[in-house]
N, C-alpha and C positions, 0 to 999 in steps of 0.2 A: 656721782649722781647728784648729791645734795649741793655741790659747789658749782654746778653748771651756771655760767653767766652768758646766756645766749639769747638773741633776739631774732625773729624771723625776717628773711628777705633783706638782710643787711650784710653784704659781702665785703664792703670796703672797710679798710682798717684805718683808723685815725691815730695820728701821733698825739698822745696825751701825756700829761704829767701823772706819774704813778705814785700814789702815796697810800699810807695806811692810817686810818683814823679810828680811834677807839670809840665805839658807840655803845658798848655793852653796858655802860653805866646807866644809860637811859632805861634799859630793860630791868636792871637791878632795882630801880626805884619805882617800878610800876606796882600798882596795888592789885588786889584780887580781881579776877576777871568776871565778866558778865556774859551770859549766853546771848547771842544776837539772832542767829538763824542756823538751820541745818539744810543740807542738800539731800532732799528725800528722793525715794525711788521714782516718784512721779515726774521728776525732771527729765527722765529718759524715755523716749518713745519706744514702743514695742518691747516693753520690759515685763519681766515676771519675777515673782518672789517665792522663795522656798525656805522652809525651816528644816534643818537637819539636826537630829539628836542621836548621838552615838555613845553607847555604853557596852563595852566588850564587842560582841558580835551582834548586838541588838541595835536596830536602826529604826527611827521614827522619821517619816518624811511628811511634811505638811505643805500642800501646794495651793498657792493662790493663783488665780488667772485673771487676765484683763479682757476676757471675752466680751465682744460687743456685737450685737445682732439679735436675731430671734433665738430664744433659748431652745426652741425645738431643733435647731440645727447644731447645738453644742454637742461635741463628742471629744472624749479624752482617751488616749491609748498610752499606757505607761508600762514598760517592761518591768517585771518584778521577778525575783529569784525563786520564789516559792508560791504555792497556792495559798492565798490569804483566807483566813477564817473570818467569820462575821465580826467577832470582837476585835479584829485587827484593823477595822475601818470605822471612821467616824467623821463627822463634820465639826468645824470649829468656827468661832466668830471672826469676821474680817478685822475687827478692832485689834486682834492680837498682832497682826502684821503692822498695822498703823503704829502701835505702841513700840514694837521692836525697831521699826524704821526710824521713828522720831528720836529714840534714845541713842541709837548707834550711828546715825548718819554723820558724815563729815560736817563739822560745824565752824561757824564764824564766831569768834570770841572777841571781847572788847576789854581793854585795860586803860587805866588813866595814870599819866605821869604825875609825880609829886612836884610841887613847886619848890625848887632848891633854895629859894630865898626865904621860904616859910615852911620848913619841914613839918609834916603831919598836919598842916593847917587845913581844916575842913575835910580831912580824909579819914580821921579815926572812926567816924561813924559809918564809915562805909559798910462664870459661864453659866449662863442659864442652862437649865436642863434641855438637852437636845431631843427633839421629837424624832424618833426613828422607828422603823418597822421592817420586818422581814417578809418578803413576798413568799407565799406558800404555794404559788402555782408556777408551772413551767409550760413554755410554749413547745408542744410536741413537734410541730412542723419546723420550728427553728432548730430543734435538736437534730432532726433528720437532715436538714440542709447543712448543718455543721459536720455531721458524719460524712456526707458526700464530698465536702471540701477539704477533708483532712483536718478539720477543726474540732476540738473537744471543749465542751462547756464544763469546766472543772467545778465551778460554783456560781451561784446567782443570788444576789441580795438586793434589797432596797434600803438605802440609808438616807434619811432625811429626804431631800428633794432629788436624789439620784437613784437611778437603776444601774446596778453594777454587775458585770460578768467577769469571771476569771477564766481566761481561755488559754488553751495550748494548741499548737499547730505543728504540722510536719513540714510545711513549706509556705513561703510568703505569698505566692499567687493565690492559693486557696484561702488564706487568711484575709487578704485584701478583698477577694471576691465575696467572701461571706459577710464581711463587715459592710461592704457597699450594698449588698442585697438586703441586709437587715436594717438599713436606714442610718448607718453611721457615716457622717461626712468626714472622710479622710482624704489627705492629699493624693493627687494622682501619682506622685513620685514616691509614695510610702513603701512600695513593694521592695525596692532595693535596700531601704533602711531596715525593714523588718527582718530580712533574711539573716543578718548576723546574730540577732537575738534568738531566732528560732534555732540556729545551729548551736547556740550556747545553752539550749534547753531552758530558756527563760519563759515564764508565763506572761500573760498580758492582762493588765488591770484596765478594763474597758468601761467607760462611763457615758451615760446619757441622762438627760433631765426627765424626771417623772413629773409631767405637767400638772397632774391632779394633786400630787403631794406638795408641789411648789405653791400652788394656789392655796391649799389648805393651811400651809405653814405661814404664809403671808410675808415671805422675804422678797424684797424687790430685786436684790442681786444674788448671784450664786455664791454660796459660802465656800470657803476653802475645804478641801478634802485632806484627810490625814490617814496614812497607812503605816503599819509597823510590822516588822518581820525580823527573823534571825538569819544572818548570812555573814560569812567571813569577808565578803566583798563590801567595801564601803565606797559606793559610787553613786553618780547621779546621771541618768540617761538624758542626753540632750539631742541626740541625732534625730529622733523622731520629730522634735520641735523644729528642726531645720528643713524638713522635707518639703514644706511649702513656703519657706521663709523668703521674703523679698528684702534682701540686705541683711545687715548685722542686727543682732538682737542682744539686749542687755538682760542679765539675770543677777539679782541680789540674793545671796545665800546667808542665812542666819544660822550659825552652827553652835551647838552646846555640847560640852563634854565635861568629864570630871577632872581631867588632868591638865589640859592646856589647849593651845591653838589647833585649829584644823587647817591643814595645808593640802594643796593639790600635788599629786605625785607625778602625773604624766604631762603637766604643763607647769611652767615657772609660777611661783607665788611671789609677787612683788609688792612692796609697800607703796601706797600712794604717797606722793610728796606731802610732807606735813610740817607743822610748826614754822610756817613761813609768815613773815611780816608783810602785810599788803597795805596799800593806801586806803584811807578812810572812805573814799567814794565807793569802794567795793560793797559797802553796807547796803546800798540801794540796788545792787545787781548781783547778789551772791549766787543766785541760781545759775545765771549765765556764766559767771566766773567759774563755778565748779564744772559745769558741762564742758566749757572750753578747756579747762585744765585736764579733765579726764580724756577728752578727745586727743589733745596734744601728747599726753603721756602714753596713751594707748598706741598711737602711731609710732612714737619713739621706741617703745618696747617691742615693736615688731608685730603688733596685733594678735599675739598668741600667748598671752599670759593671764593669770588670775590676780586681781588686785586685792590687797588687804586694806580695808578701810577702818577696821576697829577690832580690838582684842583686849578683853578685860575680865577680871574676876568679878562676877556680879552675884556671888553667893549672898542670899538675902540676909543671913545672920552675920556676914563678914563686915567688919567696921571700917574698912579702908575707903579712901576717896575713890569714887568710880570714874571721875573725869575732872577736867579743869578748864572751864567750869562745867557743871552738869546742866543738861537740858531739862532735867526733871528727875523724879525718883527712878531707881533702877527697876528692872522687871520684878513684879511682885510674885508671891507664891502662886496666885491664880494664873498669871500669865505663863509662868514656867510650867506649871502642871498641865495647862491646856496645850502647850507646845510639845508635851511628851517627856519633860524632864522629871522623871519619876522620883528622883532623889532630892528634889529641891527643898523638901521640908525636913531633911535628915541631918542637916549641918555639913553634909559633904560638899566640897567645892563645886561651883558651877562656873565654868569658863565659857565666855561668849565670844565668838569670832564672826565678823561680818566680812564677806568676800563679794567682790563685784567682778563679773566676767562679761565681756562683750564677745560674742562668738559668731562665727560664720562657718559655712561648710568647708571653705578652702583652708581656713586657719585652725579649725578644731575638728579634725576627722575622727577623733575618738571621744567617747563619753568621758566625763570628768571622774577621775579616780582620786580618792582622798585618803589621808592618814591623820590619826590623832597624835599630836606631838606632846612632849613634856614642857614645851616652851610656854612659860607663863608671863613673859614680858608684856607689859601694857603698851598699847598703841592706839592712837586715834588720829583720823584726818582732821587737822586743826589749823585754822588760818586766823591770823592775829591782827586786830586793829588796835593801835595805841593812840589815844587822844593826848594832845599836848597839854602841858600844865597851863593853868590860867592864873591871872592875877599879876602883880608887879614882878617883873623879872629883871629889874635894873641892877641888882647886886652882881658882884663878880661871878658867883656861881650861876646866877640866872643867865648872864651873858654867855658864859661857856656852854650852858645848856642850849641856848638858842643857836649857837654856831653848830653844835653837834646835831641839833634837830634837822637842819637843812640837809646834812649828809645822810642822816637816817632816812629821811623821806626820799632822797635820791635812790638809796638802796631799795626801798620799798617799791618804787616805780620800776627799777630794773628787775626785781623779783617778780613783779606782776607780769612783765613782758616775757620773762623766762617761762613762767608757769602757763600762760594762756596765749601768748603770741600777740597780745594787744599792743597797739601803737603807744609808745611812751611819750611821744612829743606833746600830747595834749595835757600832760600832767606837770608842765613847767611851772605854772602858777601855784600848784599844790606844793611843789618843792620849795618855792621861794616865799610862801605865804607869810612867814614870820620874820623875814629878813629885815623889814623896816623897823623892827623892835631892837635891832642890834645897834648900839651906839657907834658913831662913825669912827671913833678912835679905837674901837675893838675889832674892826674888820681888818683881817690880815690879807696881804696881797695874794691874789689867786686862790682865795679860800673857798669862795662860792663858785663851784664849777658846774657846767651843764651836764645833763645825762649823757653818758658815753655809749654810743651804739656798739654792739658786739655781734659776734657771729650767730647765725641760725643753727640750732642744734640738730638740723637735718644732717650735718656732717657726722653725726653719731656721737657716742660717749667720748668724753675727753675733749670736746670742742672748746671748753673754757680753758683747759690746760694749754691748748695750742695758742689761744689768745694771749695768755699771761706770758708764755714762753716768747712769743713774738714781741710783746711790749718790753720785756726784759732785754731781749736781744737788741732792740732799737736803742734802748737806754745805754747799754754797754758800748755799742758801736759808736753812739754819739759822744760818750765820755772819752773813749779812746781817740776819737777824731779831735776833740778839743785838746786833749793831752799832747797829741802829736804836733798840733799847731804851736804849742808852747816850747817844744824842744828846739833849741838853736841848731841850725844846720851849718856845719863848718864848710867853708868854701874848698873846693877841690883844687889843689895846686897843679899847675901845668906840668 
């Protein structure tokens, strides 16, 4: 996977000179990195964000929504395994999601090469209290209509700007009819999606906006809702969200545990491509770079996997480095506590996993099932810019550096095309930018070569292996042909 060298829509094979050039020395002399940008969740249309906290059988789910429109039309229906109590529900600040997104998002980082002619020259310096109330009144007519539809109101609360019901039902038609009759805007196709939850004896966490409370609280946007419960099932219901979906939807999941990564069990968990060196112009368009990278990888993986974008120990009292480089301080006690990480102030490890799933009805027929693993390996989606050394490079080491630099930049352009499908031909001047600084007597024959087109990885995994095999085959056959030409042929006697 990491060694794929493939470009889109290029099926012709070119006969090229195959060689190996050592460019690792350039990276070994790079200095500490600087954070440039992150790919945040807002880059993706129709996206939602969820925080999951798992401790044994206890789960805390915090849901942010991107609802746009008149808040009186807002409705949320979430299957839950148990009847939630009043203290199992609360609202949190939207800034919590912004903080987690900014800290864990795939990032563009920047390094600087050292001038080999002058080692170390100029380089050494390098939650407010939430207002909540419980409604003390019940709508008797609503109760009667519920009983007639096979729907039971298990509990009723008002939390912040939300009116909340916990419902149970005996069949989906009655539940849909009751919700519609009581002013809940739900998709027309919700009935078929509700049925499996009802058969599993799930309850329904049903939410509407209390307009009077919203006005009194003074919040412009709807705040995220958080629920907690105990259940052996560690899952995230997504089927209801697809009932009226128009195309694919993106979801970012921020998960916290005591022991290690969170992984999906009923769909593959795949690492997003990472630690790739890309051309410097990516700095100006990193958002589009990551969107195109994700789209290409999503299609390559069959459109039915969950991507790992970040995994790290973020224990507040832990002294290890959280990233390279960091985009800011790790989540604070207040952030973790608000997210439902109850042990964050106890010195117990806090492991943070960021997952990204793009789902559709055809590719994700089941809700997401998760497990907590003991895997504490650190991972981050990271893309690297390396600035060239500056100053006089006329010494022998500097000339060697300049020769290697053009090859490194060629590889960066090839990597960019592999990751995103972007056309590499427009980057020729980037590759050769510093060639004029190489002294004429230091240029070796056939040393500066153009970008080599290779196969599109729509051929599937192993495309680069086929290319290398083909090149080696051509080289071997060519060598044999030359050798045969040199073998004298004895004349055949009559």
